[in-house]
Wavefront OBJ file of the C-alpha trace (Angstrom):
o trace
v 118.950 55.255 121.810
v 118.606 58.360 119.353
v 121.981 58.840 118.770
v 122.752 55.040 117.650
v 119.891 55.369 115.373
v 120.981 58.330 114.120
v 124.394 57.259 113.515
v 123.197 54.056 111.507
v 121.389 56.494 109.266
v 124.390 58.387 108.386
v 126.758 55.075 108.330
v 124.218 53.004 105.885
v 123.240 56.551 103.722
v 126.855 57.388 103.487
v 127.664 54.154 102.426
v 124.914 54.776 100.230
v 126.005 57.407 98.874
v 129.544 56.637 98.028
v 128.268 53.873 95.712
v 127.111 56.625 92.973
v 127.154 60.469 94.169
v 131.073 61.344 94.091
v 132.292 64.475 92.190
v 135.911 63.434 90.903
v 137.880 66.078 88.929
v 141.156 64.246 87.504
v 144.646 66.338 86.872
v 147.560 65.580 84.826
v 148.731 63.595 88.424
v 146.280 63.687 90.793
v 141.855 63.958 91.573
v 140.236 65.712 93.850
v 137.396 63.858 95.060
v 133.953 65.150 97.437
v 132.140 62.107 98.524
v 128.686 63.336 100.178
v 128.017 62.038 104.167
v 125.543 62.512 106.744
v 127.320 62.987 109.953
v 126.297 62.067 113.356
v 126.838 64.882 116.079
v 130.506 65.322 116.643
v 132.514 62.659 116.005
v 132.573 60.488 112.853
v 135.334 57.269 112.239
v 135.724 57.187 108.549
v 137.055 53.777 106.770
v 139.396 54.692 103.985
v 140.637 51.221 103.804
v 144.016 51.345 101.791
v 142.562 54.315 99.572
v 144.365 56.095 102.641
v 147.747 55.561 101.194
v 147.213 57.391 97.804
v 145.645 60.030 99.661
v 147.927 62.671 98.980
v 148.885 64.160 102.873
v 146.773 67.004 104.746
v 144.033 66.740 101.770
v 142.017 64.704 103.252
v 139.141 67.264 105.319
v 134.768 67.526 106.197
v 133.647 70.014 104.281
v 130.530 72.035 106.173
v 131.273 71.372 109.007
v 133.720 72.681 111.490
v 136.467 70.575 111.937
v 138.255 70.294 115.770
v 140.253 67.276 115.462
v 141.540 64.454 113.104
v 143.152 61.450 113.871
v 144.948 58.144 111.830
v 143.993 55.509 113.180
v 145.664 52.394 110.688
v 143.470 52.881 107.685
v 140.550 54.133 109.183
v 140.195 58.220 110.169
v 138.823 59.720 113.190
v 136.780 63.221 112.962
v 136.118 65.060 115.527
v 134.091 68.180 114.757
v 131.159 70.745 115.391
v 128.173 70.111 113.684
v 125.669 67.447 111.905
v 124.375 66.545 109.191
v 124.556 66.976 105.057
v 128.721 67.183 104.609
v 131.048 66.479 102.276
v 134.062 64.163 102.176
v 136.855 65.404 100.221
v 140.466 64.214 99.620
v 143.782 64.380 96.939
v 143.633 60.499 95.365
v 146.776 60.088 93.524
v 145.637 56.651 92.373
v 143.392 58.297 89.694
v 145.651 60.472 86.616
v 144.098 62.167 83.501
v 145.375 63.616 80.248
v 144.440 63.777 76.827
v 145.718 62.579 73.475
v 143.728 63.488 70.078
v 143.213 61.236 66.710
v 142.607 62.836 63.384
v 141.609 60.671 60.884
v 140.208 61.949 56.951
v 139.883 65.356 58.593
v 138.052 64.491 61.673
v 139.794 65.818 64.907
v 139.216 63.066 68.447
v 140.007 64.855 71.710
v 139.735 61.469 73.968
v 140.542 61.034 77.548
v 142.567 58.503 79.378
v 142.064 57.690 82.732
v 144.167 55.466 85.264
v 142.998 54.275 88.177
v 144.807 52.462 90.958
v 142.907 50.392 93.694
v 139.606 50.045 93.812
v 136.498 50.604 90.862
v 135.119 54.208 91.465
v 131.378 55.869 90.601
v 131.198 59.217 90.183
v 127.988 61.177 89.610
v 130.194 64.071 88.048
v 133.529 63.403 86.213
v 135.515 65.702 85.094
v 139.243 66.214 83.567
v 141.481 69.191 84.122
v 144.391 69.328 81.434
v 146.251 71.503 82.772
v 149.129 72.393 85.467
v 148.278 71.690 89.685
v 151.390 70.802 90.851
v 150.917 68.487 94.043
v 154.316 68.173 96.082
v 155.758 64.767 95.914
v 153.499 62.993 93.563
v 155.043 63.542 90.361
v 158.646 62.360 92.001
v 157.259 59.345 93.628
v 155.130 57.883 90.999
v 157.952 59.054 88.349
v 155.217 61.111 86.016
v 155.689 64.115 85.578
v 153.084 66.620 84.008
v 153.562 65.006 80.648
v 151.556 67.025 78.767
v 152.801 70.330 79.445
v 156.497 68.448 80.570
v 156.381 67.899 76.407
v 154.802 70.845 75.545
v 157.552 73.670 73.838
v 157.968 75.875 76.363
v 157.139 72.880 79.374
v 154.386 74.833 80.913
v 150.427 76.142 78.873
v 150.019 79.507 79.132
v 146.578 78.775 78.843
v 146.010 77.769 82.008
v 143.782 74.554 82.673
v 141.516 73.128 80.491
v 138.152 71.644 81.165
v 136.646 69.111 79.846
v 133.050 67.207 81.630
v 133.213 63.403 81.029
v 130.056 60.910 81.086
v 129.659 60.021 84.775
v 129.954 56.193 86.048
v 131.673 53.640 87.359
v 135.763 53.830 86.629
v 137.377 50.085 86.640
v 140.937 49.861 87.774
v 143.066 50.564 85.087
v 142.917 52.377 81.907
v 139.906 53.300 80.901
v 140.144 55.997 77.110
v 136.574 57.820 76.929
v 135.980 59.626 73.067
v 135.148 63.165 74.277
v 134.735 65.517 71.638
v 134.832 65.283 67.799
v 134.227 67.834 65.077
v 135.596 68.002 61.136
v 138.496 70.463 60.621
v 140.179 71.101 56.881
v 143.465 70.832 57.352
v 145.795 72.325 55.862
v 148.876 70.054 54.567
v 152.241 71.308 55.296
v 155.891 70.811 54.131
v 159.080 72.756 55.667
v 162.619 72.847 55.635
v 163.439 74.731 58.649
v 167.545 75.124 59.896
v 170.585 76.194 58.114
v 171.451 77.350 55.172
v 172.982 74.218 53.414
v 173.909 73.454 49.830
v 173.663 69.854 49.485
v 171.806 68.997 46.162
v 168.772 67.817 48.209
v 167.435 68.863 51.599
v 164.614 66.875 52.800
v 161.357 67.748 54.388
v 159.311 67.236 57.566
v 155.483 67.048 56.547
v 152.731 68.699 58.929
v 149.004 69.920 59.525
v 147.252 73.311 60.127
v 143.951 73.245 61.681
v 141.542 75.983 63.976
v 141.112 74.468 66.618
v 136.815 73.489 66.992
v 137.577 73.893 70.423
v 140.286 74.122 73.275
v 142.570 72.372 72.947
v 145.416 70.899 75.782
v 148.445 69.694 74.682
v 148.864 65.715 74.330
v 149.890 63.360 71.317
v 147.848 63.782 68.060
v 147.557 60.558 66.022
v 146.908 61.331 61.977
v 145.321 58.719 59.182
v 144.968 59.270 55.859
v 143.603 57.095 53.588
v 143.961 54.186 55.546
v 147.462 54.733 56.118
v 148.783 55.651 59.791
v 150.997 58.884 59.286
v 153.077 59.197 62.406
v 151.785 60.958 66.075
v 152.850 64.715 67.050
v 152.943 66.909 70.088
v 149.905 68.871 69.477
v 150.674 72.816 71.205
v 147.728 73.935 73.554
v 145.789 76.165 71.365
v 142.610 78.125 71.990
v 139.300 77.960 70.552
v 139.794 79.407 67.051
v 143.188 79.560 67.419
v 145.612 77.647 65.031
v 146.851 74.853 65.474
v 150.445 72.980 63.886
v 151.515 69.373 64.025
v 154.949 67.458 62.858
v 155.022 64.552 62.078
v 158.503 64.592 60.900
v 160.857 63.876 57.498
v 157.921 63.461 54.091
v 158.718 60.475 52.685
v 158.122 62.005 49.041
v 158.799 65.764 49.146
v 162.802 66.478 48.480
v 164.168 70.401 48.077
v 166.480 70.916 44.823
v 169.157 72.789 45.204
v 172.483 74.454 42.983
v 174.638 77.217 44.343
v 176.983 79.033 42.365
v 179.752 81.218 43.434
v 179.018 84.810 41.778
v 181.958 87.010 42.951
v 184.053 86.831 45.649
v 187.004 89.608 47.345
v 188.721 89.240 50.478
v 186.556 90.728 52.896
v 182.941 89.072 50.926
v 181.437 86.062 48.496
v 178.437 86.045 46.695
v 176.295 83.667 45.453
v 172.374 82.490 43.578
v 170.981 79.858 45.446
v 168.248 78.450 43.826
v 165.857 75.704 44.947
v 163.025 73.696 42.532
v 160.595 71.396 43.944
v 157.168 70.099 42.441
v 154.572 69.220 44.274
v 154.272 65.266 44.504
v 150.838 64.693 45.774
v 147.403 64.777 44.386
v 146.405 67.977 46.941
v 147.272 71.037 47.390
v 150.265 71.861 49.738
v 151.890 75.088 51.575
v 155.289 74.864 51.277
v 157.043 76.717 54.152
v 161.149 77.413 54.027
v 162.738 79.072 56.935
v 167.069 79.181 56.716
v 169.232 80.778 58.964
v 172.875 82.430 57.621
v 176.597 82.715 59.476
v 176.813 85.977 60.701
v 177.345 88.864 59.052
v 174.982 88.258 55.613
v 173.204 89.684 53.217
v 170.593 89.059 51.853
v 168.833 89.579 48.204
v 165.256 87.962 48.280
v 162.288 90.089 47.629
v 159.759 87.405 47.836
v 160.752 86.569 51.346
v 160.373 87.783 54.918
v 163.381 88.979 55.889
v 164.149 88.100 59.521
v 167.874 89.090 62.110
v 168.690 85.283 61.473
v 167.676 84.708 57.770
v 164.256 84.540 55.971
v 160.817 82.945 55.991
v 158.865 81.943 53.266
v 155.491 80.817 52.519
v 153.971 79.665 49.446
v 150.791 77.674 48.578
v 150.898 74.536 45.581
v 148.831 72.889 43.568
v 148.962 69.560 42.800
v 151.709 68.773 41.063
v 152.421 72.445 40.514
v 156.354 73.100 40.586
v 158.320 75.817 42.128
v 161.530 77.343 41.183
v 162.777 79.871 43.995
v 165.917 82.433 43.565
v 167.870 84.433 45.890
v 171.436 86.528 46.598
v 173.220 85.608 49.439
v 176.636 87.307 50.356
v 178.749 86.267 53.526
v 181.389 88.531 55.048
v 183.966 87.085 55.826
l 1 2 3 4 5 6 7 8 9 10 11 12 13 14 15 16 17 18 19 20 21 22 23 24 25 26 27 28 29 30 31 32 33 34 35 36 37 38 39 40 41 42 43 44 45 46 47 48 49 50 51 52 53 54 55 56 57 58 59 60 61 62 63 64 65 66 67 68 69 70 71 72 73 74 75 76 77 78 79 80 81 82 83 84 85 86 87 88 89 90 91 92 93 94 95 96 97 98 99 100 101 102 103 104 105 106 107 108 109 110 111 112 113 114 115 116 117 118 119 120 121 122 123 124 125 126 127 128 129 130 131 132 133 134 135 136 137 138 139 140 141 142 143 144 145 146 147 148 149 150 151 152 153 154 155 156 157 158 159 160 161 162 163 164 165 166 167 168 169 170 171 172 173 174 175 176 177 178 179 180 181 182 183 184 185 186 187 188 189 190 191 192 193 194 195 196 197 198 199 200 201 202 203 204 205 206 207 208 209 210 211 212 213 214 215 216 217 218 219 220 221 222 223 224 225 226 227 228 229 230 231 232 233 234 235 236 237 238 239 240 241 242 243 244 245 246 247 248 249 250 251 252 253 254 255 256 257 258 259 260 261 262 263 264 265 266 267 268 269 270 271 272 273 274 275 276 277 278 279 280 281 282 283 284 285 286 287 288 289 290 291 292 293 294 295 296 297 298 299 300 301 302 303 304 305 306 307 308 309 310 311 312 313 314 315 316 317 318 319 320 321 322 323 324 325 326 327 328 329 330 331 332 333 334 335 336
């Protein structure tokens, strides 16, 4: 009689606990779920239902007792173990995944969590998003969703490990849930750049970007930029630790152009020397930083004292006030 009462008590307690006391850690392709249970002596049947099909094989276990055997019986799992009382049911659930994304609007940076849940609702007493690389064999391939945030990063991976973001506890409904997690006012520097091979075109297009100090750890993700009420585009925000400088690039700028003229100064059988003049005027009513980086055919010689010389070319950054004009001149010698 005592065993029956204990079993009934365990069932009622665990059903109540599962409704509100789960700890959930969400990764890019799956989630780790921990559910408190009160176990009767020796054996217990977990009625997993359809959730069982979304659990990573081998990840379901009882923590707090010494397991002896596990038997899957359809959508239920029979546990045999040594011990009884409070324990934790833990599993990796591929029906829940998450990622981060960002908005930058009028200088206000917001980090959002995007959670995708399949199957039934999930209650989380403690909810955490870990944006980082924690591989689960076969999951990305089977679901067709690679670790997006890191697959899209320039290096293909994060050099900073896992980024941890505590989320508000509550009930997750099936579908996609987006939650603003962290907010901060930043003072972005507006950037325009030309980065590429040496060109003699009269007009050179520029790329628009932003630079700011990370107010909190930034996991890699997409960033949407809005300025003066206008959507300016989306870009990939690279992984950036708190306090470090982040740069994002939104693609071709609609207003800024470099004007270029190239004149041959002297030529011989072995080499030719050119005078290259580059002109630019800031078309915006706010300051910008102009970034130039060119590469030249090897071998070459460059007379450009204002720039930082590199084995493959040069780089230069110049701040410009609203409407300010700039003229840069360098001599380039190309050996034949």
